[in-house]
C-alpha positions as CSV (number, residue, x, y, z in Angstrom):
1,X,44.1,62.9,-13.6
2,X,41.3,61.1,-15.5
3,X,41.3,57.6,-16.7
4,X,39.4,57.0,-19.9
5,X,38.9,53.7,-21.6
6,X,38.3,53.7,-25.4
7,X,35.0,52.3,-26.6
8,X,34.6,49.9,-29.5
9,X,32.1,51.4,-31.8
10,X,31.4,48.4,-34.0
11,X,28.7,46.3,-32.2
12,X,29.9,43.1,-33.7
13,X,33.4,43.5,-32.3
14,X,32.1,43.4,-28.7
15,X,31.9,40.3,-26.5
16,X,29.2,38.8,-24.3
17,X,30.0,37.2,-21.0
18,X,27.8,34.2,-20.2
19,X,27.8,32.9,-16.7
20,X,29.2,29.4,-16.2
21,X,26.2,28.5,-14.1
22,X,24.1,28.9,-17.2
23,X,26.5,26.9,-19.4
24,X,26.8,24.1,-16.8
25,X,23.4,23.9,-15.2
26,X,20.8,25.2,-17.6
27,X,22.1,24.9,-21.2
28,X,22.7,21.1,-21.4
29,X,19.1,20.2,-20.8
30,X,17.5,23.0,-22.8
31,X,16.2,22.6,-26.4
32,X,18.6,24.0,-29.0
33,X,16.3,26.8,-30.3
34,X,15.7,27.9,-26.7
35,X,19.4,28.3,-26.2
36,X,19.7,30.3,-29.5
37,X,17.0,32.7,-28.3
38,X,18.6,33.2,-24.9
39,X,22.1,33.8,-26.2
40,X,20.9,36.2,-29.0
41,X,18.7,38.2,-26.6
42,X,21.5,38.2,-23.9
43,X,23.9,39.8,-26.4
44,X,21.6,42.7,-27.1
45,X,20.7,43.1,-23.4
46,X,24.4,43.3,-22.3
47,X,25.1,46.0,-24.9
48,X,22.0,47.9,-24.1
49,X,20.7,47.6,-27.6
50,X,17.0,47.2,-28.5
51,X,15.8,44.2,-30.3
52,X,12.2,43.3,-31.0
53,X,10.8,39.8,-30.8
54,X,9.8,40.0,-34.4
55,X,13.3,40.9,-35.6
56,X,14.8,38.2,-33.5
57,X,12.5,35.6,-35.0
58,X,13.5,36.7,-38.5
59,X,17.2,36.7,-37.8
60,X,17.1,33.3,-36.0
61,X,14.8,31.9,-38.7
62,X,12.2,31.0,-36.0
63,X,8.5,31.7,-35.7
64,X,7.2,34.1,-33.2
65,X,5.5,31.2,-31.4
66,X,8.9,29.5,-31.1
67,X,10.5,32.7,-29.6
68,X,7.6,33.0,-27.2
69,X,8.0,29.3,-26.1
70,X,11.7,29.9,-25.5
71,X,11.1,32.9,-23.2
72,X,8.4,31.1,-21.4
73,X,10.7,28.1,-20.9
74,X,13.5,30.3,-19.5
75,X,11.1,32.2,-17.2
76,X,9.8,28.8,-15.8
77,X,13.5,27.9,-15.2
78,X,14.0,31.1,-13.2
79,X,16.6,32.4,-15.7
80,X,14.7,35.4,-16.9
81,X,11.6,37.4,-16.0
82,X,8.9,38.5,-18.4
83,X,7.5,42.0,-17.7
84,X,4.2,42.9,-19.5
85,X,4.4,46.1,-21.6
86,X,1.5,48.3,-20.6
87,X,2.0,50.6,-23.5
88,X,2.0,47.9,-26.1
89,X,-0.9,47.3,-28.5
90,X,-2.2,43.9,-27.4
91,X,-3.3,43.0,-31.0
92,X,0.0,43.9,-32.7
93,X,2.1,41.0,-31.4
94,X,1.8,37.8,-29.4
95,X,4.9,38.8,-27.4
96,X,3.9,42.0,-25.6
97,X,6.5,41.8,-22.8
98,X,10.1,42.8,-22.1
99,X,12.6,40.2,-20.9
100,X,14.9,40.8,-17.9
101,X,18.0,38.6,-17.6
102,X,18.6,37.5,-14.0
103,X,22.0,37.3,-12.3
104,X,22.3,33.5,-11.9
105,X,25.1,33.7,-9.3
106,X,22.9,35.9,-7.1
107,X,20.0,33.5,-7.7
108,X,22.1,30.5,-6.7
109,X,23.3,32.0,-3.4
110,X,20.0,33.5,-2.1
111,X,17.1,31.8,-0.5
112,X,14.3,30.7,-2.8
113,X,12.0,32.5,-0.3
114,X,13.7,35.8,-1.2
115,X,12.8,35.4,-4.8
116,X,9.2,34.7,-3.9
117,X,9.1,37.8,-1.6
118,X,10.5,40.0,-4.3
119,X,8.0,38.7,-6.8
120,X,5.0,39.1,-4.5
121,X,6.2,42.6,-3.6
122,X,6.3,43.5,-7.3
123,X,2.8,42.2,-8.1
124,X,1.3,42.4,-4.6
125,X,0.1,38.8,-4.6
126,X,1.3,36.9,-1.5
127,X,-0.3,33.4,-1.2
128,X,-2.2,33.1,2.1
129,X,0.6,33.4,4.6
130,X,3.0,31.3,2.5
131,X,6.1,33.3,3.3
132,X,5.2,33.5,7.1
133,X,4.8,29.7,7.5
134,X,8.0,28.3,9.1
135,X,7.3,24.8,7.8
136,X,7.1,26.1,4.3
137,X,10.3,28.1,4.7
138,X,12.1,24.9,5.9
139,X,10.6,22.9,3.1
140,X,11.7,25.3,0.4
141,X,15.2,25.3,1.8
142,X,15.3,21.6,1.9
143,X,14.2,21.3,-1.7
144,X,16.8,23.8,-2.8
145,X,19.5,21.6,-1.1
146,X,18.1,18.5,-2.8
147,X,18.0,20.1,-6.3
148,X,21.2,22.1,-5.9
149,X,19.6,25.2,-7.5
150,X,17.4,28.1,-6.7
151,X,13.7,27.5,-7.1
152,X,11.9,29.8,-9.6
153,X,8.9,31.8,-8.5
154,X,6.6,29.6,-10.5
155,X,8.0,26.5,-8.8
156,X,7.5,28.0,-5.4
157,X,3.9,28.8,-6.3
158,X,3.5,25.3,-7.7
159,X,4.7,23.8,-4.4
160,X,2.3,26.1,-2.5
161,X,-0.6,24.8,-4.6
162,X,0.3,21.2,-3.7
163,X,0.2,22.1,0.0
164,X,-3.1,24.1,-0.1
165,X,-5.1,22.7,-3.1
166,X,-4.0,19.0,-2.9
167,X,-3.5,18.9,0.8
168,X,0.0,17.4,0.4
169,X,2.1,17.2,3.5
170,X,5.5,19.1,3.4
171,X,7.5,15.9,4.2
172,X,5.7,14.1,1.4
173,X,6.6,16.9,-1.0
174,X,10.2,16.8,0.2
175,X,10.4,13.0,-0.3
176,X,8.9,13.4,-3.8
177,X,11.7,15.8,-4.8
178,X,14.4,13.5,-3.3
179,X,12.9,10.5,-5.1
180,X,12.5,12.2,-8.5
181,X,15.9,14.0,-8.5
182,X,17.7,10.8,-7.6
183,X,16.2,9.2,-10.7
184,X,17.2,12.1,-12.9
185,X,13.6,13.5,-13.1
186,X,13.8,17.2,-12.0
187,X,10.9,18.5,-14.2
188,X,8.3,20.1,-12.0
189,X,5.4,18.6,-13.9
190,X,6.8,15.1,-13.3
191,X,7.3,15.8,-9.6
192,X,3.8,17.2,-9.5
193,X,2.4,13.9,-10.8
194,X,4.3,12.0,-8.1
195,X,3.1,14.3,-5.3
196,X,-0.5,14.0,-6.6
197,X,-0.3,10.2,-6.8
198,X,1.2,9.9,-3.3
199,X,-1.4,12.3,-1.8
200,X,-4.3,10.4,-3.4
201,X,-2.9,7.3,-1.9
202,X,-3.2,9.0,1.5
203,X,0.5,9.2,2.4
204,X,1.0,11.6,5.3
205,X,4.6,10.9,6.5
206,X,8.1,10.1,5.1
207,X,7.8,6.7,6.7
208,X,4.7,5.8,4.8
209,X,6.3,6.9,1.5
210,X,9.5,5.0,2.3
211,X,7.5,1.8,3.0
212,X,5.7,2.2,-0.3
213,X,9.0,2.7,-2.2
214,X,10.5,-0.3,-0.5
215,X,7.6,-2.4,-1.5
216,X,7.9,-1.0,-5.0
217,X,11.6,-2.0,-5.2
218,X,10.8,-5.4,-3.9
219,X,8.0,-5.9,-6.5
220,X,10.4,-4.7,-9.2
221,X,12.9,-7.3,-8.1
222,X,10.3,-10.0,-8.2
223,X,9.2,-9.0,-11.7
224,X,12.7,-9.1,-13.0
225,X,13.3,-12.5,-11.4
226,X,10.2,-13.9,-13.1
227,X,11.3,-12.6,-16.5
228,X,14.8,-14.0,-16.0
229,X,13.3,-17.4,-15.3
230,X,11.8,-17.3,-18.8
231,X,15.1,-16.2,-20.3
232,X,14.2,-12.5,-20.6
233,X,17.0,-10.3,-19.3
234,X,15.1,-7.0,-19.3
235,X,12.7,-4.9,-17.3
236,X,8.9,-5.7,-17.5
237,X,6.7,-3.6,-19.8
238,X,3.7,-1.9,-18.3
239,X,1.4,-4.7,-19.6
240,X,3.7,-7.3,-18.1
241,X,3.8,-5.5,-14.8
242,X,0.0,-5.4,-14.7
243,X,-0.2,-9.1,-15.4
244,X,2.4,-10.0,-12.8
245,X,0.9,-7.7,-10.2
246,X,-2.4,-9.5,-10.7
247,X,-0.8,-12.8,-9.8
248,X,0.4,-11.4,-6.5
249,X,-2.4,-8.9,-5.6
250,X,-5.6,-10.6,-6.9
251,X,-4.7,-14.3,-7.1
252,X,-2.3,-14.2,-4.1
253,X,0.3,-16.5,-5.5
254,X,3.7,-16.6,-3.8
255,X,6.9,-15.9,-5.8
256,X,7.9,-19.6,-5.4
257,X,4.6,-20.8,-6.8
258,X,4.9,-18.4,-9.8
259,X,8.4,-19.5,-10.5
260,X,7.2,-23.1,-10.4
261,X,4.7,-22.2,-13.1
262,X,7.5,-20.6,-15.1
263,X,9.4,-23.8,-14.9
264,X,6.5,-25.6,-16.7
265,X,7.3,-23.6,-19.9
266,X,10.3,-25.8,-20.7
267,X,8.1,-27.9,-22.9
268,X,7.3,-25.0,-25.3
269,X,9.5,-23.4,-27.9
270,X,8.8,-19.8,-26.9
271,X,8.3,-19.4,-23.1
272,X,6.1,-16.4,-22.4
273,X,4.0,-14.8,-19.6
274,X,0.7,-15.7,-21.4
275,X,1.5,-19.4,-21.1
276,X,2.4,-18.9,-17.4
277,X,-0.8,-17.0,-16.9
278,X,-2.8,-20.0,-18.2
279,X,-1.1,-22.3,-15.8
280,X,-1.7,-20.0,-12.8
281,X,-5.3,-19.4,-13.9
282,X,-5.9,-23.2,-13.8
283,X,-4.3,-23.5,-10.4
284,X,-6.3,-20.6,-9.1
285,X,-9.6,-22.0,-10.3
286,X,-8.7,-25.5,-8.9
287,X,-7.8,-24.0,-5.5
288,X,-11.0,-21.9,-5.5
289,X,-13.1,-24.9,-6.3
290,X,-11.4,-27.0,-3.6
291,X,-11.5,-24.2,-1.1
292,X,-7.8,-24.4,-0.5
293,X,-4.9,-21.9,-0.5
294,X,-3.5,-21.3,-4.0
295,X,0.0,-22.0,-2.8
296,X,-0.8,-25.4,-1.4
297,X,0.4,-27.9,-4.0
298,X,-1.1,-31.3,-4.9
299,X,1.8,-33.6,-5.3
300,X,1.9,-36.1,-8.2
301,X,4.4,-39.0,-8.0
302,X,5.8,-40.9,-11.0
303,X,3.6,-43.8,-10.1
304,X,0.5,-41.6,-10.2
305,X,1.6,-40.1,-13.5
306,X,2.1,-43.6,-15.0
307,X,-1.4,-44.6,-13.8
308,X,-2.8,-41.4,-15.4
309,X,-1.1,-42.2,-18.8
310,X,-2.6,-45.8,-18.6
311,X,-6.0,-44.2,-17.8
312,X,-5.7,-42.0,-20.9
313,X,-4.8,-45.0,-23.2
314,X,-7.6,-47.2,-21.9
315,X,-10.1,-44.3,-22.2
316,X,-9.1,-43.7,-25.8
317,X,-9.2,-47.4,-26.7
318,X,-12.7,-47.6,-25.3
319,X,-13.9,-44.5,-27.2
320,X,-12.3,-45.7,-30.4
321,X,-14.1,-49.1,-30.0
322,X,-17.4,-47.3,-29.5
323,X,-16.8,-45.2,-32.6
324,X,-16.0,-48.3,-34.6
325,X,-19.2,-50.1,-33.4
326,X,-21.2,-47.0,-34.4
327,X,-19.8,-47.1,-37.9
328,X,-20.3,-50.9,-38.2
329,X,-23.9,-50.5,-37.3
330,X,-24.5,-47.7,-39.8
331,X,-22.2,-49.0,-42.5
332,X,-21.9,-52.8,-42.4
333,X,-19.6,-52.7,-45.5
334,X,-17.0,-51.0,-43.4
335,X,-16.9,-54.0,-41.0
336,X,-16.5,-56.3,-43.9
337,X,-13.6,-54.2,-45.3
338,X,-11.9,-54.2,-41.9
339,X,-12.1,-58.0,-41.6
340,X,-10.7,-58.3,-45.2
341,X,-7.9,-55.9,-44.4
342,X,-7.0,-57.9,-41.3
343,X,-6.9,-61.2,-43.2
344,X,-4.9,-59.7,-46.1
345,X,-2.5,-58.2,-43.5
346,X,-2.0,-61.7,-42.0
347,X,-1.4,-63.1,-45.4
348,X,1.4,-60.6,-46.1
349,X,3.0,-61.5,-42.8
350,X,2.9,-65.3,-43.5
351,X,4.2,-64.7,-47.0
352,X,7.1,-62.7,-45.7
353,X,8.0,-65.3,-43.1
354,X,7.7,-68.2,-45.6
355,X,9.6,-66.5,-48.4
356,X,6.6,-66.1,-50.6
357,X,6.8,-64.6,-54.1
358,X,7.3,-60.9,-54.4
359,X,4.6,-60.7,-57.0
360,X,2.0,-62.4,-54.7
361,X,2.9,-59.9,-51.9
362,X,2.5,-56.9,-54.2
363,X,-0.9,-58.2,-55.4
364,X,-2.1,-58.5,-51.8
365,X,-0.9,-54.9,-51.2
366,X,-2.8,-53.7,-54.2
367,X,-6.0,-55.3,-52.9
368,X,-5.5,-53.7,-49.5
369,X,-5.1,-50.2,-51.1
370,X,-8.3,-50.7,-53.1
371,X,-10.2,-51.7,-49.9
372,X,-8.7,-48.7,-48.0
373,X,-9.8,-46.3,-50.8
374,X,-13.3,-47.8,-50.7
375,X,-13.4,-47.5,-46.9
376,X,-12.4,-43.8,-47.1
377,X,-15.0,-43.0,-49.7
378,X,-17.8,-44.6,-47.7
379,X,-16.8,-42.6,-44.6
380,X,-16.6,-39.3,-46.3
381,X,-19.8,-39.8,-48.2
382,X,-21.6,-40.4,-44.9
383,X,-20.0,-37.3,-43.3
384,X,-17.4,-39.1,-41.1
385,X,-13.7,-38.2,-41.0
386,X,-11.4,-40.8,-42.6
387,X,-9.7,-41.4,-39.3
388,X,-12.9,-41.6,-37.3
389,X,-12.3,-45.1,-36.0
390,X,-8.6,-44.6,-35.3
391,X,-7.1,-44.3,-31.8
392,X,-6.6,-40.6,-31.0
393,X,-3.9,-40.1,-28.3
394,X,-3.5,-36.9,-26.3
395,X,0.1,-36.9,-27.4
396,X,0.9,-38.5,-30.8
397,X,4.6,-38.4,-30.1
398,X,4.7,-40.8,-27.1
399,X,1.2,-42.3,-27.7
400,X,0.3,-41.5,-24.1
401,X,3.2,-43.4,-22.5
402,X,5.3,-40.5,-21.4
403,X,8.3,-41.8,-23.3
404,X,9.5,-41.2,-26.8
405,X,10.7,-44.0,-29.2
406,X,14.3,-43.2,-28.3
407,X,13.6,-43.7,-24.6
408,X,13.5,-40.0,-23.6
409,X,11.0,-38.3,-21.4
410,X,8.3,-36.8,-23.6
411,X,7.7,-33.0,-23.6
412,X,4.0,-33.6,-22.8
413,X,4.8,-34.7,-19.2
414,X,4.5,-31.2,-17.8
415,X,1.0,-30.8,-19.0
416,X,0.0,-34.4,-18.1
417,X,1.3,-33.8,-14.6
418,X,-1.0,-30.8,-14.2
419,X,-3.9,-32.9,-15.5
420,X,-2.9,-35.8,-13.1
421,X,-3.3,-33.4,-10.1
422,X,-7.0,-33.0,-10.9
423,X,-7.4,-36.7,-11.9
424,X,-5.8,-37.8,-8.6
425,X,-8.2,-35.8,-6.5
426,X,-11.2,-37.2,-8.3
427,X,-10.2,-40.8,-7.9
């Protein structure tokens, strides 16, 4: 007895079986057009029907270059193999190769070394004893366990180039895979950059890599704490990391000292790292000048701060008097006007206290305005600012007292404290 199964003659009534490994492991991370090319080609391959790359491109509304990129992608992923067509006219198409769809279940459960052996047997190119080296065999097996997939031939050869061309150590390569995969970075090019960086830094063992990663995690934590102290609940940008690392690595500040500098930003409306950097730059230059450690603080008591405010006031009063004497010598009329203004001011006070006539007070005020206008004209005509003889305080809000009119601590005290540190040392 013979058993015969009827065949469906209409091609479009047939079905294509796609492996779940492809749907779960490869499809989610692939570009959409690459998936279209794979599925369309797989359908024709399963039915044993021919399909040219040019026809596929037209039917999928893609360019030949896009189709070529898709097959190159899947070949790099170890899902297909591209076999050059020796009988093809090299000038007739940019895709002179056939595509072989690999059995993914078989790929998953065989050693990555087996794939490399088959490839080298096919093309007769075995890299300098790669497959005979027990350390390399162990490394490839470890990497496969880390990634949970079979390594493609191209990836095996890439790993070999790290070991031979870069001089990377197998345990460093393994650590790079573990580090990258744990962070969701499984792209070979990304891993290659990590291997290259670690090798250039001279890492030879897992312990050296782990120490570096621990320091990196610690630095990341410090960067985040610094930003949080400024009210920024986010990770640092590359520029911010570079600036913060300079504080630690070049200027040798401790985290405690940096956080102290961050605390000085309470007096400004928009706390930022540039302001903190100015404070630390000042501290660094002061410490360098004094020959002391940057983390050794110069304490400023409230008594010292009060004395410094008094020093600022007396200094400005003296300088204002010197400016006034300069003007009186050059413009005697200004001195006359100031005396007249002083007398008129006294007259107003006496009139207010004695209940003088309102009209008399207004007349005095008019005289004062005329004199003030004359004074301003004389100063500007002789290239002096109108307020040249006025007192110019460092802080106009508290007038260099440290306290506002409502009895609150002035916002300038943070900056004055920094200045008082230097002033205290010089006195």
